[in-house]
N, C-alpha and C positions, 0 to 999 in steps of 0.2 A: 567240770564234766561237760557243760554246754559248749565250751571252746573245743574240746576233743570231738564231740559229736559234729560240730560244724566243720572241723577239719576232715573228718571221715566222709562227710557228705560232699565236700569239695573234691576230695581225691577220687571218690567214686563217680563223680559227674564228669571228670575230665577224660577225654578220649586220647589214646596214644596218637601221636602225630608222627608222620614219616617226613624225613627231611626232603626239601624240594629236589627234584631230579632234573637234569638237563636232557631234553629230547630234541631231535631234529624232525620237524613236521614238514610235510609236503603240502602246500596249499592247493595244488592241482589234484593230486590223487587222494588227499585227505588221510594218508598213512603217516604214522609217526614211528621214529626209529631211535635206537640208542646211538650216540655220536660215533661209536666204533663200528657200526653196521655198514656193510658195503653199500646197502641201499641209500644210506644217508650220504656216504662219501661220493657216490656217483650222481647225486641229485643236481639238477640244474640250479644255479644260484638264484635265478628269478623265482623259483618255486620254494626255496628253502626258508624256513622260519625256525629260529632258535627259540625254544620254549623252555622256561624254567618253572616248574610247578609239579602238580600231581598228575598221574596217569588218568585218574578219574575226571579231572577237569578237562583234559584233552578229549576224552571220550564224550563228555557232556557237550563239548563244542562240535561234535560230529566227526571227529577223527577216529581212526581205528589203528590198532597196533600192527606193526609190520609182521608178516608171517615168518620172516627169516630170523630176526633177533628177538621177537616176541617181548617187547619191553613191558 
């Protein structure tokens, strides 16, 4: 019984995780885009950062979602 209780506690404590997503961030404008967005495709290479991770991490780093593709 205690093994079952421990398993239930473990399952209840885990948060669902979303797989990492690829975004194209602009280090000048601080906007981030989906790779298929025209805003990402037209970005100057010197401003382009390919970022793989969560949307929340980018926002925590001071970036904002593109208003066109709204990633």
